Every structure is written in C-alpha cells, then in structure tokens.
C-alpha positions in Angstrom: 57.0 250.4 219.8 58.0 247.8 222.4 56.1 245.1 220.4 58.2 245.9 217.3 61.4 245.8 219.4 60.4 242.4 220.9 59.5 241.1 217.5 62.9 242.0 216.1 64.6 240.4 219.2 62.7 237.1 218.7 63.8 237.0 215.0 67.4 237.7 216.0 67.3 235.0 218.7 65.8 232.4 216.4 68.5 233.2 213.8 71.2 232.7 216.4 69.7 229.5 217.7 69.4 228.1 214.2 73.0 228.9 213.4 74.1 227.2 216.7 71.8 224.2 216.1 73.0 223.5 212.5 76.7 224.1 213.3 76.5 221.5 216.1 74.7 219.1 213.8 77.3 219.6 211.1 80.2 218.9 213.5 78.3 215.8 214.6 78.3 214.4 211.0 74.5 214.7 210.4 75.0 216.9 207.3 78.3 215.3 206.2 76.6 213.1 203.5 75.3 216.2 201.6 77.2 217.2 198.5 77.1 220.3 196.3 74.5 220.2 193.5 76.1 219.6 190.1 75.3 222.4 187.7 74.1 221.0 184.3 74.4 223.2 181.3 71.0 223.8 179.7 72.4 223.4 176.3 73.7 219.9 177.2 70.3 218.9 178.4 68.7 220.0 175.1 71.6 218.2 173.2 71.0 215.0 175.2 67.2 215.0 174.6 67.5 215.6 170.9 70.3 213.0 170.6 68.2 210.5 172.4 65.3 211.1 169.9 67.7 210.4 167.0 69.5 207.4 168.5 66.2 205.8 169.6 64.8 206.1 166.1 62.0 208.4 167.1 63.2 210.7 164.3 64.1 208.7 161.2 67.1 209.2 159.0 66.4 212.0 156.5 63.5 213.4 158.6 63.4 217.1 159.3 63.5 217.9 163.0 61.3 220.6 164.5 62.4 224.2 163.7 64.5 226.2 166.1 61.3 228.2 167.1 59.4 224.9 167.8 62.3 223.6 169.8 62.5 226.8 171.8 58.9 226.4 172.7 59.2 222.7 173.5 62.2 223.1 175.8 61.5 226.6 177.1 64.9 227.8 176.2 66.5 230.5 174.1 67.4 230.3 170.4 71.1 230.4 171.3 70.7 227.3 173.5 68.8 225.4 170.7 71.5 226.5 168.2 74.3 225.3 170.5 72.7 221.8 170.8 72.1 221.6 167.0 75.7 222.6 166.3 77.0 219.9 168.6 74.8 217.3 167.0 76.0 218.4 163.5 79.6 218.2 164.7 79.1 214.5 165.8 77.4 213.7 162.5 73.9 213.1 163.8 72.3 216.2 162.1 72.8 217.9 158.8 71.8 221.6 158.8 70.7 223.1 155.5 70.6 226.9 155.4 67.1 228.2 155.0 65.6 224.7 155.2 66.2 223.4 158.6 68.0 220.4 160.2 67.7 216.8 159.1 68.6 213.6 160.8 71.6 212.0 159.1 71.9 208.3 158.4 73.0 206.7 161.6 76.2 204.7 160.9 78.4 203.1 163.5 80.8 206.1 163.7 78.2 208.8 164.3 76.2 206.4 166.6 79.3 206.0 168.8 80.1 209.7 168.7 76.5 210.5 169.7 76.7 208.1 172.6 79.7 209.9 174.0 79.4 213.4 175.4 81.3 216.1 173.6 83.3 218.5 175.7 81.6 221.8 176.2 
C-alpha cells in the first residue's frame, strides 16, 4: 500500500518537474523556433499526386486513369476523398469523367497546364 502511494508521488513529482523544466526552457527561447504543424487536407494530397502524374506525362492524353477503387487502395483513402480529387482535376480541365466508364486524361493545353500548376481553393 505504501509502495503504491510512493509510486504515485514519484509520478506526480516527475510531472511537476517536467512542467517547470519546459516552462523555463520556453521562456529562455529554446523552443521559440518551433511552429505549429500545418494541417494538409488529404484530398489535396491525392489531387497533387494525380496532377503530377498527368503533368509529368506518366499518364498520356486520352489514357484512362485507375478506377476509384484502385485509387482508394493505392492512396489508402476513402472513396469520397478520391472523388474530391477527381472533381477538382476535372474542374481545371486535366481530367474528363465519363459516367460508367471512368476518368480519362484530357489533352494538356497551355490553359489547363497552367491551371493544373496552380492550386485550386478548397
């Protein structure tokens, strides 16, 4: 019983010491260079990777891209995330979606090339 109590006291003491140590360090400027992590939308990451495949020529004009199910498996994301990326790519003119057939790479002209190089607002 006393061992349990002492164990809890050690944990509490370590917690207090850590708080004091890190608060002193922070005031001294040691942690002042750290910044919050930027949250990146998963749909934007999928969009960027597919866009890069198209712009680099890995997927040729007129070529069918992998199905939504295949893209879900490749990226490890939901169908909604894949659809979001495909819709954005269609909006900038890089993909053409044909109902019941899939999505195809459109001819890469100057306009849709430049639109694809720029990020669309989410």
